[in-house]
N, C-alpha and C positions, 0 to 999 in steps of 0.2 A: 591542446594543440598550440595555443599562444605561447605557453611556457617552453614547449619543445622548440618552437621557432626561435624564441629569444635565446635559448641555450645554444642552438646551432649557430645563430648569428654571432653571439659572443665568442664562440670557439673559433669561428672563421676570422674574426677581427684579431684575436690573440695570435693566431698563426700568421696572419698578414702583417701584424705589428712586428712579430719576430723577424719576418723576412725583410721588412722595411729597414730594420736596424742592422742587418748583416752587411758585409762588405759589398760595395756597389758593383765591383767587377763580376761578381757571381750572382747577384740578386737585384731585382728591380727596386726602384724608389717609389714610395707611395705618397701621392700628393693629397691635398685637403679633401678631394672628392673620392678618395679611396681607390683611385685608378693607378695601375702600375705604369710607370713612365720610363720608356727606353728612349734615350736621346739620340739625335742625329748630329754628328760633329762636322760633316762636310769635309772637303779635301785638304784644308790648310794643315791640320796636325800631321797628316800623312806626308804632305810636302816637306814639312819641317823635319820629320824623322828621316826621310830619304836624304835630306841635305846635311845630316849630321856626319861628323867624322866617324870613321869605322872604329868599333870598339864594343866593349861589353854593354854599355848603356844603350847604344843604338840597337844591338841585338835584342836586348830586353824589350825595348819599346816596339821594335818590329814584331816581336812575338805576340803582341796584343792587338795587332791590326784588324783582326776579325771580330773584335768586341766580344759580347755586347757591351754597350756603354750606358751608364746611368748617372744621374745627378750626384754631385759631391759637394759638401760644404767647404772643401779645400778650394774649390773653384768659385771665385767671387766675381760677379758681373760688375765691373767698374763703369758706373753710369749706364749700365746695361751692356750693350755690345757696340761700343762707340767707335770701333775701328771702321765699321761700314754703315752703321745706322745712326741717325741723329740722336745725340745723347739725351738721357732722361726723357725719353718718349715711350709711349705704349709699345711702339714697334721695336725699340731698342731693348726694352725689358723682356718682351716676348721672345726675341731672338736669343737673348742671354739664357733664358730658361730652356729653350729648345736645344741649346748647346751644352746643357748640363750644369749651369751655374746653380749651386745649392743655396747661395746667398746673393741677393741683388741689392744694389745701393741706390738710394734716393738722397741726393744732396738737398738739404732743406733750407729754404729762405722764405721771406714773406713779402706780400704785396702791400700796396698803399693802404688797403683796408685790413691789413694784418692777417691775411689768410696764408696758410703755408702751402708752398708749391715746390716742385722739384726742379732745381737749377743748380749748376755747379758753382755759380757765383751770383750774388745778389745783383751784380752789374755786368752781366754777360749777354743780355738780350740782343745786343747789336751784333754779336758774333755767332750766337747759337739759335736765333730765330729770324723770321722774316720781318721783324718790326720796322726796319728802315724802308721797306716797300709798302708800308701802310700809313694811314693818317696818324697812328699813334707815335710815329717818329717825332712829332713835334712836342710830345709830352716827355721826351727823354731828358735826363739831367743835362746832357750836352747834346742837343739835337744836331743833325747835319746842317751845314751852312753851304750856300752856293754863291758864286760871283754873278756878275751881270750876264755872263754868257751861259750860265746854267751849270758850270763845272763845280764839283764838290771841292771845298777848300779846307775842310778840317777833318779829313779822314783819320788822322792820327789821334784825335781827341774825342771822337764821338763816344758817348757813354749812355747806355740805356739800362735802367735798373728795374727789377720787379717792384720796388717800392715807389716807382714813378707812376704805376698804373694799378687799377683795381683788378680783382680776381676776374670779374666779367670780361674786362679788356684783355687780360692775360690769356684767357681761354679762346680768344679769337685768333691767336697767333699760331703759326706752324713752326715746328722745330726744323733746323737745318744742320748740316755738318759744321762743327765749330771751326770757324776760319774767318779771316778778314784781311783784305789788302789795304794796309794803312797808307799806301802811297796812291790809292785810287783817286780818280777825278770824277767818278760817277758811282751812284749807288749800286748799279749792276756789277761793276768791276770790284767794288768793295766787298760785295757779298759772295761773288764767285771766286773763292780763293782756296778751295779744298786742296790739301797736300796731295801730291801725286801718289803717295803710298796709301792713301785712303781712297774713297770713292763716293760719288754722288748717286750711284746707281739705285740706292734704296732710300734716297732722301726726298722723293716726291711727296711723301706724306710723313709728317712728324707730329704725332698727337701729343700735345703737352698735357701734363697731369698735375693735379693738386697732390699734396702729400697723402691725404686721405684716399684719393683714387689710386695712388701707387700701392697703398697697403692692400686694398681690395684686389688689385690686379696680381700683385706678388703672392698674395694668399691663394688666389685661384690657380696660379702657376705652380704652387706647391713648394715655394722656396722660403728661406728665412730672410730677414730684413736687416740691412745695415744702414740706417739713416745717419747722414752726417749733418750736424748743425753747423751751417756755414757762418763764418765770422762776418757780421754785418759790415757792409760798406758805408752805411749811414751811421751817424752818431747815435749812440744809445745812452739814455732811453730815447727811443724813436718818438718823435713828436712830444717829448717831455714826460711820457708816462708808460711807455712800453719798454720794460726793462729786459736785460739779458736773461735774467732768471725766469721771467714770464715766457720768453721765447723758448728757453730750454724746457720748461714744463709743458708748454703747449705742444711741442713735438711728441713728448711722452704721452700726453693725454690722448692724442690721436690713436695710439696703439691700445690704450685702455678702452677707449670708446669702441674700437673694432673687435675687442675681445681677444687680442693677441697675447699669448703667454710670454712673459719676459725671457724665457729660455730661447725664444725664436728671434729675439731682437738684440742686435749688437750696435747700440747707439755710439756714435763716434764724434770727436771734435779735435781740432788743432788747439783749442783753448783748454788747458788743463783744468781751469776753474769750472767749465761746463761739465767735465767728467766728474769732478769732485761733487758738483751739485747733484748729479744723478746718483752717485754713490751714497750721498748723505740723505737724500730726500725722496728717493723712489726705489721701487723694487727692480727697476731696470738697470741699476748701476753695477750689478755683478758682472755683466759682460760688456761694460762700457769700455770703449777703446780710445786710448790717447794716441792721436796722430802726431808723430814727432815732426814738426815743421821747423824746429830750431836748427837741425842738421849739424849738431855738434857731435862728431864721432868720438870725442874725448870725454863725454859724460861718464862719470864714474859709477862703479857698482854701488857705492854708498848712496849716491843720489838716487839711483834707481830703487834701491831698498827703501828710501824715504817715500817714494811713490807707492810702493807696495804697502808700507805702513799706513798710508792714507786710504788704502782699499783698492788701489789699481791692480788689475789682474792681466790686462791685455794692452800691449804696446805695439804700435804700427809705424815703423819708419819706412822710408823708401828703400828699394832693393839695394841700392849701392851702399847704404850704410851698414848692411849686414854682410857685405862681401869684401874680400881682400884677395890678393894674389901672393903666394909664397915664392921663395927663391927658385923653386923648380917649375914655376909657371902654372901651378895648380890653383884653381879658384877654391878658397877656403873661407870659413867664417871669420868675420872681423872681430876685433877686440870688443867693439860695441855689442855685437851679437853675444859674445861670451859673457860679457857683464850682465846683459839682460837675462840670460838663462840662469846665471849664478844668483841673480836677485830674485828668481822665482817667477819671472814674467813670461806669459805666453806671447808669441810673436805672430803678427800678420804683416804682410808687406805689399807694396804697390810700386809700379804698375807695369805688368807684362803687356807687350804688344801696344805700347803707348807712344814711343818716341822714334818711330822709323825703323828701318831695316838694320839688322846687326851687321850685314856686310858693308854697310855705310857708317859704321861706328856705333849705332844704337842710341846715341844721344844721352841726355841727362841721367836717365834712370840706370845706365850702365857705366857711369863715370869711374867707378872704382876698379873696373875690369877692362876698360877700353883705352887706357893710357891717357885719359884726359887730365888726370892729376899728376902726371909725371911718372906713373907706374907702368906696369907691363900691360900690353894690349894682347889679351888672350881670347878675344872673340873676333872672328873674321868672316863668318857665314851665318845665315839665318838659322840654320840648324842648331847653332850654339845656344839658342834660347832654351833648348831642352837641357843642355848641360848646366846652365845657370839655374834653371828650375830644380834640377836634381840636387844641386848643392844646397839650395834654400830649403828643400824638403828633408833631405837625408842628413845633412851635416849641421845646418843652422837649426833645423827642427821647427820651421814655421808651421802653423796650423791652418793657414789660408793664404791665398795669393789673389790679389785683385788683378783683373785682366780686361783689356778692351776687347778681347776676342776669347771668351771663356772656353771655346772648344779646345784650345791648346792646353789649358790647364786641366780641363776635364779629361782629356785623353791621358795625360800623365797620371792624374789621380786614379783613374780606373785601372791603369796598368800596374800601379804600385799599391793598389788596394787601400787608398786613402778615402775615408768616408766624408 
């Protein structure tokens, strides 16, 4: 009887495994607990599709409106779901998974006692947490200062780093929406500065996470991992003996300790030497991602080929570097994008839903298509985000897109059968 039960269970797992690897628009996604997960995207993707210009792409996306929708690795949760939830918190990561993010990011930095935690920058606690409203504010690298009348006098220079406090102290903080009023004369006004196109509606609770805790949570949510080793804001070696290589290895060791297979991890860094370290010294280097923060759109194919020769397989520039506008006003791949593909690199890009509304220019991430560099302005309504996403997917050929609101990217990925 035991043998029969084992055989039946194995058969069911094989069938389920086959289903889990099929295209997500037609079949469900299987998480670590063996549960089939259908995601809920909420109203925003539908609002964006409705706002699109009439045409073939809009018709195609409208045809998918009844779903069902499932997670896709094309949809990457940038700091979780940071458009509306405090970034790098349990709540933000959970929201990202519920909106179909098949990969979720933890930016990795370290505390004073060298424990790894999830923060976008080593020195952003003053803008992303409530530290200034706690006694820990006095431990900041540049703590708040007040005049005799009690008014804040140094709002523009306050700096609070994870390396200023211990892990135990870090865990007493709450995450908040990333914002600061650097002209404020009170702590309350300094902290209450969320952009009007974001919201504080879901910011009452922001549970901060260690890197190890993020691994367990993201594993439970059934997603893959893309940890970013943040460039330290303090001098390295930290306190004389904690080197950059030790930091890079410690991040990888957390995945090994948790039993995570390298195929599920996309370690990333803006520091090419970190990426080379992982390639040369760990099993996790095969999917290591070089985040291009040099922003040189004229980098040659030959230079990119030299990266490939060193073992790099995945390159991740910001969206604007991959896009251009031709003489007909069409959004097309940039020369940089063409060079990367010719060099044999896979491409990931960032960040959708990050820099405001497209009807108001769209900001830094759209600078090559919004006229900011003297070119043509070809985006003028929020629905154009789907047009940009379509060019990135179909013409540039990116394999994933970071988004502050993964539902948008998940909707597109499901409609276009991108796993």
